[in-house]
C-alpha angles and dihedrals in degrees: 000000000000110000090347090124098044108146091236088070093057092092103013091062106012096164093050093042090050092050093050093047088056091049090049093047093051090048092053093045089055091054100265130123136228126189094208101074120096108255095233090059093051090048091050090052090052091052091047092056092046089052089060097255114149121215086227094051114132103188134042115256091247135027121182122236117240090259093049091046091054090049092048091052091050092048097059125075086223088077087081095056108022096089094054093044096048093044091050094054105033126099107206095171120118089257095050113129105177132073123213119207137174122202134188123249090277094056096255110147109238106164135023139166138180144118121311091256093051092047091051091050090049092049089057090065097035091252088153143119112296096022120130107236096172119122091259090048103051108351131252115351138139094276095049092048092050090052093046097046099032092225143079107302139181133216110187120186106293093024084080113087096221116071093217087069096057092105094061138082112202125192116186140167135182122256112220134194123230091277092055095253115145110246097178144304134279113211132185114195129184141153109302095235090055096055114132138168087254089072090059090048090050091055093048091050091046093052091048090051093048093049092046091051092046090053091047092049090051090054097043105035119089118244109281103272118163117247112242102178138021112190116196099147113096134010102305110060114191146153121231121202130205092258089060095256113147119207117198117216129218116233092257095049091046090053090048091050092048091053093047089052094047096071138017097252141009132191117223089245093053091050091049091053093046097045103033104016084236121107089196094064093087094122090056090050092050090052093050092048090050092051092046090054092048093047099047106021089232120161099240110172123217135229093041105023111235140167119229112254093245089054095049088052089060096055109111101209091055089059099053133077091217114049093166090122093060108137093328094195093057120101095181104132093226090055092046089053091053091057092063108025103061 
């Protein structure tokens, strides 16, 4: 197999490269050797086996509960930018082939987006929110290689340690904060035979966007001060922080906050329908959520949108038996419903 696994063939002949990676992987698993594999891949396979991962494993070693997933999203600074990054890169059309995911710094998948067909294919290998896609969790893959190497990495077909992943090409790169600390990983995954250099470019652009947004958030967001009161009853909606700072809310942001508080989680589409009676207004919703975070410093999770439990506990209309005075100047039907259904 001399030169048959040269990296230059990864995208110039993806089907052939994928087939030969599988042959090489099977050879190594059976005790043989091949000089063509990149050394960091072989080393990652060795670590995967020593960690107790089986090539026939179907599920990651750990999958977060819904509550733990929500907490993990809230705990990472990426929660403030992930929604914009994923939405910018994803192709959710019927013809979409690639899946976009964002993990935390431990390789736990926290956000993902793609077409229905790509999501179904990902579900078949537990490539889903809450799943541990670190090396110790599911063996060598694009995410684990990016975390290990600290740079853009590829896992094509047989370069994965688990056989169930042979059909995928995964391109991933770390997302860093201004100090250089890895915050998480951005991964684009697609069928191995469809791998192109454009996927690598997409990851690079996505990482650049994420790091730019993180830097902007750091400049614009107030220092993290816990919210102690969220007043939505009456004519002067506002958020009060622990340092005594009071932040007045526009009518639209107050309505957005009331809806976020009214249930545990919202999709961008559902919020667009509720606020604007237009399911296509998701970009407007994302912008309003981003500005609400920047203005108040609140920990609003993304995909789906959620308020942290300690923030929901501060919302006044959730703590009264008579919320009829909820944002009295709002005629948004969903807000009107909240006045009489709690």
